[in-house]
C-alpha positions as CSV (number, residue, x, y, z in Angstrom):
1,X,81.3,90.3,93.5
2,X,84.5,88.8,94.8
3,X,85.7,85.4,93.7
4,X,85.2,84.1,97.2
5,X,81.6,85.3,97.3
6,X,80.8,83.9,93.9
7,X,82.2,80.5,94.8
8,X,80.4,80.5,98.1
9,X,77.1,81.3,96.4
10,X,77.6,78.7,93.7
11,X,78.4,76.0,96.2
12,X,75.4,77.0,98.4
13,X,73.0,76.7,95.4
14,X,74.4,73.5,94.1
15,X,74.9,71.7,97.5
16,X,71.7,72.9,99.2
17,X,69.5,70.1,97.8
18,X,72.1,67.4,98.7
19,X,72.8,68.8,102.2
20,X,69.0,69.0,102.9
21,X,68.6,65.3,102.3
22,X,68.6,62.8,105.2
23,X,72.1,61.8,106.5
24,X,71.5,58.2,105.6
25,X,71.2,59.1,102.0
26,X,74.4,58.6,100.1
27,X,75.4,60.6,97.1
28,X,75.7,58.4,94.1
29,X,78.5,58.8,91.5
30,X,75.8,60.2,89.2
31,X,74.7,62.8,91.8
32,X,78.3,63.9,92.4
33,X,78.9,64.2,88.7
34,X,75.7,66.3,88.4
35,X,77.0,68.7,91.2
36,X,80.4,68.9,89.5
37,X,78.8,69.7,86.1
38,X,76.9,72.6,87.7
39,X,80.0,74.3,89.0
40,X,81.4,76.7,86.5
41,X,85.0,76.5,87.8
42,X,87.4,73.6,87.9
43,X,89.4,72.8,91.1
44,X,92.6,73.7,89.3
45,X,91.1,77.1,88.3
46,X,90.0,77.6,91.9
47,X,93.5,76.7,93.3
48,X,95.1,79.1,90.8
49,X,92.6,81.9,91.7
50,X,93.2,81.5,95.4
51,X,97.0,81.3,95.5
52,X,98.9,84.5,96.2
53,X,100.1,86.2,93.1
54,X,102.5,89.1,92.6
55,X,103.8,91.2,89.8
56,X,107.4,91.0,88.5
57,X,109.7,93.4,90.3
58,X,110.0,96.8,88.7
59,X,113.0,99.0,89.4
60,X,111.7,102.5,90.2
61,X,114.9,104.2,91.4
62,X,118.3,103.3,89.9
63,X,121.5,104.7,91.4
64,X,119.5,107.8,92.4
65,X,121.6,110.3,94.4
66,X,119.5,111.9,97.1
67,X,121.1,115.2,98.2
68,X,121.6,115.9,101.9
69,X,118.1,116.2,103.5
70,X,116.5,115.5,100.2
71,X,113.7,113.2,99.0
72,X,113.3,110.8,96.0
73,X,109.8,109.5,95.3
74,X,107.6,107.4,93.1
75,X,103.8,106.9,92.8
76,X,101.9,103.7,92.2
77,X,98.5,104.7,90.9
78,X,95.0,103.1,90.8
79,X,95.4,101.6,87.3
80,X,98.2,99.5,88.8
81,X,96.9,98.8,92.3
82,X,93.4,97.5,91.3
83,X,92.9,94.0,92.6
84,X,96.1,94.1,94.7
85,X,96.2,94.3,98.5
86,X,99.8,95.1,99.2
87,X,102.8,96.9,97.8
88,X,106.3,95.5,98.6
89,X,109.2,97.9,98.3
90,X,112.9,97.0,98.5
91,X,115.3,99.9,99.0
92,X,119.1,99.7,98.8
93,X,121.0,102.6,100.3
94,X,124.7,103.2,100.0
95,X,125.8,105.7,102.6
96,X,128.7,108.2,102.4
97,X,131.7,107.2,104.6
98,X,131.2,110.4,106.6
99,X,127.4,110.2,106.9
100,X,125.8,110.4,110.3
101,X,122.2,109.4,109.6
102,X,120.4,106.9,107.3
103,X,117.4,106.7,105.1
104,X,113.6,106.7,105.9
105,X,111.0,105.2,103.6
106,X,107.5,106.6,104.1
107,X,104.3,106.1,102.2
108,X,101.4,108.5,101.6
109,X,97.9,107.5,100.6
110,X,95.5,109.2,98.2
111,X,92.0,108.5,97.1
112,X,92.4,110.5,93.9
113,X,96.1,110.7,93.0
114,X,96.2,114.4,93.8
115,X,95.5,114.8,97.5
116,X,98.1,112.7,99.4
117,X,98.6,112.4,103.2
118,X,101.1,115.0,104.5
119,X,104.5,113.7,105.4
120,X,103.9,114.7,109.0
121,X,100.6,112.8,109.2
122,X,102.1,109.7,107.6
123,X,104.8,109.6,110.2
124,X,102.4,110.2,113.0
125,X,100.4,107.2,111.7
126,X,103.6,105.1,111.6
127,X,103.6,104.9,107.8
128,X,107.4,104.7,107.5
129,X,110.4,102.4,108.1
130,X,114.0,103.4,108.6
131,X,116.8,101.4,107.1
132,X,119.6,100.4,109.4
133,X,122.6,102.7,109.2
134,X,126.4,102.3,109.2
135,X,128.5,105.1,107.6
136,X,130.0,103.9,104.3
137,X,127.9,100.7,104.2
138,X,125.2,99.5,101.9
139,X,121.9,98.4,103.4
140,X,118.9,96.8,101.9
141,X,115.4,96.6,103.5
142,X,112.2,95.1,102.2
143,X,109.0,96.8,103.3
144,X,105.4,95.6,103.1
145,X,102.9,98.4,102.5
146,X,99.2,97.7,102.8
147,X,97.1,99.2,100.0
148,X,94.4,101.2,101.9
149,X,93.8,103.6,99.0
150,X,94.1,103.4,95.2
151,X,97.1,105.6,95.0
152,X,100.4,105.4,97.1
153,X,103.3,107.7,97.0
154,X,106.6,106.2,98.3
155,X,109.2,108.6,99.5
156,X,112.9,107.8,100.2
157,X,114.1,110.5,102.6
158,X,117.8,111.2,103.3
159,X,117.8,111.9,107.0
160,X,121.5,113.1,106.8
161,X,121.6,116.9,106.4
162,X,125.3,116.9,105.4
163,X,125.9,114.1,102.9
164,X,124.1,112.5,99.9
165,X,123.0,108.9,99.7
166,X,122.7,106.7,96.6
167,X,119.6,104.5,96.4
168,X,118.0,101.9,94.3
169,X,114.4,100.8,94.8
170,X,112.1,98.1,93.4
171,X,108.4,97.5,93.8
172,X,106.2,94.5,93.6
173,X,102.4,94.3,93.9
174,X,100.7,91.4,95.7
175,X,97.2,90.1,95.8
């Protein structure tokens, strides 16, 4: 049961007798204290449970040189994604001064960590983002990836078929 559902159920059980009383009846301090004592979560715990949380950034690629037309990838598995709803990936690409194309970041989903979406189907579904491109420049892009499945493979694709690119990448999971 989700935290929201548990709180909703507890509030309904505790507040039902009060809400069913006539409007003219006022809750006394004693009644309010009785209601409060029946709730098994404090307001500060509720606030902390509901605020967005994220993991610390983890660097998954460090000065990785991706050959012309090549791919670098990393996988985030179910043991890490449980309880999270999004993956945030920041990619930094340093292009060769003679490069003619940039970098694409695409993500592939899997229910079991073995059978991932094909690269072609991921792109047809729009599961990719292209970094901006200027030959010889360094570009950084942060990408929000919804977690639809327990396993996600992130691929950084060098679209240039003649020159390598150097990339760094970090990931953060968010509730």
